[in-house]
N, C-alpha and C positions, 0 to 999 in steps of 0.2 A: 367427502373426506373431512373429518373433524380433527382439528389440531389439538393434540394432547399437551397441555402446558407442563405437566410433570416431565414428559419426554423432552420438550423444548429446553427446559431448565438443565437437564442432564447433558443434552447435546451442547448447549452454550458453555457448560463447564468443560466438557471434553475437548471441544474445538479450541478453547484458549490454550489448554495444555499441549494439544497436538501441534498448534501453530508455533509454539515456542520451542518445540523439540525436533520437528521434521521440516526440512527445507524442500520446497516444491521442486519437482524434476526439471522444470523449464529453467529454473535458476541455476541448477547444477550444470545443465547443458550450456547455459550462458557463460559460466566459468570456463568450461572447456573451450568454447569458441574464442573467448578473450585470450586465454593462455596460448592458443595456437597462433594468434596474431600479435602477441606482445613481443616487441623487439628490445625492450629495456631489461637488463639483467635484474635490477632491483624490483621492477614491476613483476617480472616472472616469479621471483622468489616470494614476494608478498602474496601473489595469487596462489602459489603452491601452499603457503602456510594457511591461507584462508580455507582452501579445500581440505587440508588436513584437519583443521579445527572443526569443520563441519562433520567430517567423518568420525572424529573422536566423540563429539557431542552426541551424534545419533547412536553410535555403538554403545556408549555408556548411559544412554537415555538421559542425557543432561540437557540443559538449555543451550540453544545456539548462541544466545547473547544474554548478558546479565540484565539488560533493560527489558522489562516486561511490557513497557510501552503504555500508550493510551489505548484501551480496548475499543475496537470498532466492530460492530456487527451489521452486516448488510443482509437484509431479508427480502427475498422475492417470493411473492404469493401467487400461485396459479389460480386458474378457474376452478369453481366448485370446491373451494376450501372454506370451511366454516371456522371462524376464530374470533376471539375477543381481543381487540387491539391493546387494551390496557393490560389485560392478563399476559399477553405476549411479551410486552416490554418488561413487565414485572418478572416473568420467568427468565428472560435473558439476563436481567440484572442479578437475580439470585444465582444463576449459573456462573456468572462472572465472579461473584463474591465467593461462591463455593470453591472455584478453581484456586482462588488466592488463599483461602483458609486451609483447604484440604490437601493441596499438593505438598507443601505450601509454596507460594510465589511471593517474591518481593513486590509489595504494592508501590507503584510509581506515581500514584494519583494523590494530589494534595489540594487543599483549598487555595485559590489564587491569591488571597490576601494574607491569611494567617499562616499558610503553608502547613496546616494541620493535615496529617495523614491518617485516614480512618482504617488503614491496613486492610482494605477490601478491594482495591483497584477500582472503586466506584466513588462517585461524588455527585454534585449538582451537574446534571447534563451528561454524566459519564456513567456507564459506557455510552459511546455514540451509537445510536440505533437508527439505521436508515431502512425504511420500508418502501418497497415498490412492488409492481405487479407484472406478471408475465402471462403469456397465452396458454402455456402448458396446463392441461387439466390435472387436478388433484396432485399438485406438486408444490413443495415448499423447499426453497434453497436458503440455507443459512451460511454465510461466509463470515469468518472471523479474521480480523487483521489487527495484530498488536503493533501499533505505529510508534517506533522508538523516537525519543526526543532529539537525538542527534540529527536524524534526517528530517524530522518535523520542523526543526529550527531552520531548515532550508526551505522556507515557504515565503513567497513574494507575490505581490499584486501591484499592477500598474494600469492605470486608465489611460491607454494610448490614444493618440489623435488618429482618427480613421484615415486622414489624408497621408499619413506617414507610411501606410501600407504594410505589406508583409515583411519588408526589411526591418521595420521597427520591432516587429514581433521577434524576429531572429536575433536582433541585437540585444533585446531585453533578456531573452533566454540565455544566450551565450554569456552575457555579463553576469547574470545571476549564478551560473555554474562556476564561473571564475571566482566570484565573491565567496561562494560556499567552499570552494577548494576541497581540502581534505577533511573539513569539519563534519561532513555528511557521510563519512565512511565509504568512499568509492571503492570499487565500481558501483554505480548507482543505476536506478531507473529514474529518469527525469520526466516528471509528469507536467504537461502543459495544458492549461485550459485557455480557450480563446472564445470570447463572446459572452452572451448572457448578461446578467447583472454582476456586481462585484462578488456577492456571496455565491451565486451559481458558478461563476468562473473559478473560484477557489475549490468548490466541490468537484468540478470537472477535472481540475488538476490533480486532486486526490484520487479520483477514479482512474485517471491516466497512469499515475505513479504506481498503482496497485494492480494494474492489468497484467495478465500472464505474458511472459516474453514470447514473441512470435505472433501475438495478436496485432492486428492492423486497424487503424482508424477506418470506419465505414465510409467516411467522407473522402472523396478523391483528393481534395485540397489538404485535408488533414493528413492523409497518408503520404502525400508529397512532402509536406513539412516535416513529418516524422523522419523520413529517409534523409533529408538534407541536414536536419539538426543532429541526427544520430551520427552521421559522418563527421560533422563539424566539431562536436564536443570531444571526440577522441583525437582530434588534432591539437588540443590545447596543452597537452603535456602534463596534465595534473596527475593522472595515473592512480593506481591502487593506493588507498590511504593518503593520497596527496603527495606521494614521494617520487613521482615521475613515471612516465610511461604512456602508452596509448590506451590503456584500459580504464578510462575515466568513467564510462557508462556502459551498461549492458545495452541500453537503448534509450531513445527519447520517444515518449508516447504523447499523442495529442488527442484531446477531446474538444469538439466544437459545439457551440449553441448559437442560435440567432441572437442578434443584439440590436440596440437602438442605432438609428442613422447617425447620431452625433457622438457616438463613443465606440471604443473597442477595448474592452477589458482583456488583460492577459495575466495569467497567474502561473506560477511555478511551484510545484510541490515535489520534493525529492524523496525517493525511497533508497535506503542504504543497501549494501551488498547482502545483508541478511534479510532478504525480501520475504518475510514470513506471512503465510496465510494458510487457512484451512477451511474446508467446505463440507457441508453435509446436505444431501438431497433426500427429502422425505417424500415417499409415495405410499399408496396403500400396500405395496409389496414389501416395504421395509425402509431401512436407512442405509444410505451408501456414503461412506466417507472418502474424501479425496482432497484435491487442491483447486 
């Protein structure tokens, strides 16, 4: 299978627009689950308003949120796929630019010092493009995630002391959720990375925050930590938009990596209630869009 870069460019464009307009089904189900368990009247009212806003946006083909975010593309390449890596990144960037110009979208991407906005949703190092490999033959998966700044500002890293154990991990996560409060537009998905190096740990937290609801850490200790933290954060009383209630988070997700004997990095990356993502799977049989 040879990867057609013209096709990739168009897919990158369409995925950006799709992610901004259609909320994945697992997030909608997450709203229903939280609404059923919400005991606070204000919390229930806010959840109902959020659900109504989602329905109106999708019905009118409007954006779910005005923040078009930092564009992130995760690409998984299967076996027996021929591609030019430089051309692949160029095609994705051009697709991102086209989505911004042709839709049009508000560009949220600026130079970090001058704050100049090229009005393309692109810049140095942006879009973020992560490329990895999978065992499936003749398959390419492209996932697009527009990460809003409100939730991305809820990002934290701490190099913990190994001797402090899992209790220190839990304390750090809970404290950061409290610190973020309503600024990250709850109900959220709280992504937690544990282990690796400092940069890998932050990447793990981002992967955890953008995983579909209902997915579980493949590591038994990670899965146990997910369950315990998911229950704990919804006892904090932060609630939807930080105005009180039990619906602080859809879930806490945890991703683990091995680390050094003398350190234990822990990172938190939070995803807001508009947990947007879109995916395309390319095979010789065609393209399938989904979440």
